[in-house]
C-alpha positions as CSV (number, residue, x, y, z in Angstrom):
1,M,20.5,-12.6,9.7
2,A,19.9,-9.0,8.8
3,V,17.4,-9.6,5.9
4,S,15.0,-12.4,5.1
5,I,13.5,-12.9,1.7
6,T,10.2,-14.7,1.2
7,E,9.7,-17.5,-1.4
8,K,7.6,-15.2,-3.5
9,A,10.3,-12.5,-3.5
10,A,13.0,-15.1,-4.3
11,A,11.0,-16.4,-7.2
12,E,10.7,-12.9,-8.6
13,V,14.4,-12.3,-8.2
14,A,15.2,-15.5,-10.0
15,K,12.8,-14.5,-12.8
16,V,14.5,-11.2,-13.2
17,K,17.9,-12.8,-13.2
18,T,16.8,-15.2,-16.0
19,S,15.1,-12.5,-18.1
20,Q,18.2,-10.2,-17.9
21,E,20.5,-13.2,-18.6
22,L,22.6,-12.5,-15.5
23,D,25.4,-14.8,-14.5
24,E,24.8,-17.4,-11.8
25,L,27.4,-15.7,-9.5
26,T,25.3,-12.5,-9.6
27,F,23.6,-11.8,-6.2
28,L,20.9,-9.4,-4.9
29,R,22.5,-6.6,-3.0
30,V,20.2,-5.0,-0.4
31,G,21.1,-1.8,1.2
32,V,20.1,1.5,2.7
33,V,20.9,4.9,1.2
34,G,20.3,8.4,2.5
35,G,17.3,10.2,0.9
36,G,13.7,9.6,0.2
37,C,10.8,11.4,1.8
38,S,11.4,9.8,5.3
39,G,15.2,9.9,5.5
40,F,16.5,6.5,4.2
41,S,15.6,4.6,1.1
42,Y,15.9,0.9,0.4
43,S,18.3,-0.1,-2.4
44,L,18.0,-3.3,-4.4
45,K,20.5,-4.1,-7.2
46,F,22.3,-7.0,-8.8
47,E,26.0,-7.3,-8.4
48,A,28.9,-9.7,-8.6
49,E,31.4,-7.9,-6.3
50,F,31.6,-9.2,-2.7
51,D,33.9,-7.9,0.0
52,E,34.0,-10.4,2.9
53,A,35.2,-7.7,5.3
54,A,32.4,-5.3,4.5
55,D,29.5,-7.6,3.4
56,N,27.3,-10.4,4.8
57,R,26.0,-13.1,2.4
58,Y,22.9,-15.2,2.9
59,T,21.3,-17.8,0.7
60,Q,17.5,-18.1,1.0
61,H,15.2,-20.0,-1.3
62,G,18.0,-20.4,-3.8
63,V,18.8,-16.7,-4.0
64,D,22.1,-15.2,-2.7
65,V,21.4,-12.0,-0.8
66,V,24.2,-9.6,0.2
67,V,23.9,-6.8,2.8
68,D,26.8,-4.4,3.6
69,K,27.5,-4.3,7.3
70,K,26.5,-0.6,7.7
71,S,23.1,-1.2,6.1
72,A,22.6,-4.3,8.2
73,L,22.3,-2.1,11.3
74,Y,19.2,-0.5,9.8
75,L,17.8,-3.7,8.2
76,E,18.1,-6.2,11.1
77,G,15.0,-8.3,11.0
78,T,13.7,-6.9,7.7
79,V,11.5,-9.2,5.5
80,I,11.5,-8.6,1.8
81,D,8.4,-9.8,0.0
82,W,6.9,-9.5,-3.5
83,Y,3.4,-7.9,-3.9
84,D,1.5,-8.3,-7.2
85,G,-1.9,-6.7,-7.0
86,L,-4.2,-4.6,-9.0
87,D,-3.2,-1.4,-7.3
88,R,0.6,-1.9,-7.5
89,R,3.4,-4.3,-8.1
90,G,6.8,-4.6,-6.5
91,F,9.0,-5.6,-3.6
92,T,7.8,-4.7,-0.1
93,F,9.9,-4.2,3.1
94,E,8.7,-5.1,6.6
95,N,11.4,-3.4,8.7
96,P,10.9,-3.6,12.5
97,N,13.5,-0.8,12.9
98,A,11.5,1.8,10.9
99,V,10.0,4.4,13.2
100,K,8.1,6.0,10.3
101,S,7.6,5.0,6.6
102,C,6.4,7.0,3.6
103,G,3.2,6.1,1.9
104,C,4.9,4.2,-0.9
105,G,7.0,2.1,1.5
106,S,10.3,2.8,-0.3
107,S,11.7,5.0,2.4
108,F,11.8,5.0,6.2
109,Q,13.0,6.8,9.3
110,A,15.0,4.9,11.9
């Protein structure tokens, strides 16, 4: 499994899906795109299109997570969590493949 999502992150995803009134078939797509201050940036978005040849699908804590196979190479073993503190709020990525990350944690170098 390329990406794991914690219970806390899954609860936040479910809350957002409900507040945006998204269809039950909508899943969380996790990916990697070029850019950011370290070379690659994480991508999170809701989608309904799934390509069995190009994507992997996992269900964790009641949330469907899809990762395209190219991104999976950079995300293998990554854990997505939700942080809600006084200093900031958002999803965090613990990526064992990241050689270097930026200060905000939204981009990395592999």
